[in-house]
C-alpha positions, -999 to 999 in steps of 0.1 A, spaced: -35 3 -171 -52 15 -139 -54 -6 -107 -83 -4 -82 -78 13 -49 -84 -19 -30 -57 -37 -49 -33 -8 -42 -41 -11 -5 -33 -49 -6 -1 -43 -24 10 -16 0 1 -38 30 21 -67 16 50 -43 11 48 -30 47 46 -65 61 75 -77 40 96 -49 55 86 -61 90 88 -99 85 107 -124 64 75 -140 52 41 -127 45 10 -149 46 -26 -142 40 -34 -144 77 -9 -116 83 -27 -94 58 -61 -103 74 -47 -91 108 -31 -59 94 -61 -48 74 -88 -63 97 -103 -81 67 -119 -116 67 -99 -146 54 -123 -152 24 -119 -115 13 -81 -116 15 -80 -150 -2 -101 -137 -31 -79 -106 -34 -47 -127 -34 -61 -149 -61 -69 -119 -82 -35 -102 -76 -17 -134 -85 -37 -139 -117 -29 -103 -127 8 -108 -121 13 -86 -91 22 -112 -66 36 -147 -63 24 -173 -37 48 -202 -31 39 -237 -20 42 -227 17 16 -199 12 42 -171 14 33 -141 -6 59 -119 -24 55 -89 -47 65 -93 -83 82 -64 -100 50 -46 -112 34 -52 -78 64 -39 -60 65 -8 -82 29 1 -73 34 -7 -36 64 15 -33 47 44 -51 16 42 -28 37 38 3 59 68 -5 27 89 -11 14 77 23 46 86 41 51 120 25 14 130 28 12 119 64 44 138 74 32 169 55 -2 169 72 14 165 106 38 194 98 7 215 92 -4 208 128 -30 181 119 -35 154 146 -13 124 136 -42 99 135 -62 123 113 -32 130 91 -26 92 86 -63 86 78 -64 114 53 -32 104 37 -45 69 33 -75 81 13 -57 107 -7 -27 85 -17 -49 66 -41 -64 95 -60 -38 123 -60 -22 128 -94 15 123 -101 18 159 -110 3 172 -77 23 147 -56 55 157 -73 48 194 -66 41 186 -29 74 168 -27 92 197 -44 75 221 -19 87 201 10 123 200 -1 124 238 1 
């Protein structure tokens, strides 16, 4: 099953926010992604119905196992690709922006080879 790029971005953002704060709320996601409350609310409803997140009675959002798996995968890609591009001499802002786009479309095979290359 494939997941849309926008859903991956939301899951990654929830993961990052959960590393920074004890609780993650929709408003935190709005601020981090610079998205409107209705857009985030709709996305959270979809992610919850698809089993990627839980939302408790206080509105706190947490990743379920399959959401966490995707979030960690995308986040690792983002970090590795950003660092790699910076090591090539690319401006850090450009490196991060490019990594953010590429992390969603790069194949597992290509990403694995990049990681292997960086280990040597």
